[in-house]
C-alpha positions as CSV (number, residue, x, y, z in Angstrom):
1,M,80.4,96.2,132.9
2,T,79.1,96.8,129.0
3,D,81.4,95.1,126.5
4,A,82.2,98.7,125.4
5,T,82.8,100.2,129.0
6,D,85.4,96.7,129.2
7,P,88.7,97.3,128.9
8,L,90.5,94.5,127.6
9,Y,87.3,95.3,124.3
10,G,89.9,98.0,122.8
11,Y,92.4,95.6,122.4
12,F,89.7,93.2,121.0
13,S,88.0,95.7,119.0
14,A,91.6,96.6,117.5
15,V,92.5,92.9,117.1
16,A,89.1,91.1,115.6
17,G,88.7,94.3,112.6
18,A,85.6,95.0,111.4
19,D,84.2,91.6,111.5
20,G,84.1,91.6,115.2
21,Q,85.7,87.8,116.1
22,I,88.9,86.5,115.9
23,D,89.4,83.8,113.7
24,A,93.4,81.5,114.6
25,L,95.4,83.5,112.2
26,E,94.3,86.4,114.6
27,L,94.8,84.8,117.7
28,Q,98.3,83.7,117.2
29,R,99.3,86.9,115.8
30,C,97.3,88.5,119.3
31,L,99.0,85.8,121.2
32,T,102.1,86.7,120.3
33,S,102.9,89.9,119.6
34,S,101.3,90.4,123.7
35,G,104.1,89.4,125.4
36,I,101.6,86.5,127.4
37,S,104.3,83.8,126.1
38,G,107.0,84.9,128.0
39,S,110.2,83.1,126.8
40,Y,109.0,80.6,124.8
41,K,108.5,80.5,121.4
42,P,105.4,82.3,119.4
43,F,101.4,81.0,119.4
44,S,101.6,78.4,116.9
45,Y,98.7,78.6,114.3
46,E,97.6,74.5,115.7
47,T,97.8,76.4,118.7
48,S,95.1,79.5,118.3
49,R,93.2,77.1,116.1
50,L,93.1,74.6,119.6
51,C,92.0,77.7,121.5
52,I,88.7,78.4,119.5
53,S,87.9,75.1,119.4
54,L,87.5,75.0,123.0
55,L,86.3,77.7,123.9
56,D,84.0,78.5,120.5
57,R,80.2,78.3,122.1
58,D,78.8,79.3,119.2
59,Y,80.3,76.9,116.5
60,S,80.8,79.9,114.2
61,G,85.0,79.2,114.1
62,T,86.0,82.4,115.4
63,M,86.0,84.1,119.1
64,G,83.6,87.0,120.1
65,F,84.9,89.1,122.9
66,D,83.2,86.9,125.6
67,E,85.3,83.8,124.5
68,F,88.6,85.8,123.8
69,K,87.9,87.4,127.3
70,E,87.0,83.7,129.0
71,L,90.6,82.8,127.3
72,W,92.5,85.7,128.5
73,N,91.4,85.4,131.8
74,V,92.3,81.5,131.4
75,L,95.8,82.8,130.3
76,N,96.4,85.4,132.7
77,Q,96.5,83.1,135.2
């Protein structure tokens, strides 16, 4: 499956914007608005930054689609 045909890609690209990368602030907004946290408080900026640093395979300080998809799968398990 290519990125463009993956159902999650549309969501990713809407969050990532023109640069095609998600930074910690974008990730914080995305995870908080997705409702994935349930009844917990919104994701903090620090939590978002740590999520990126744990999965940042290319050391860019941001998340590309593959890294975002990996995080999304972990959070949904």
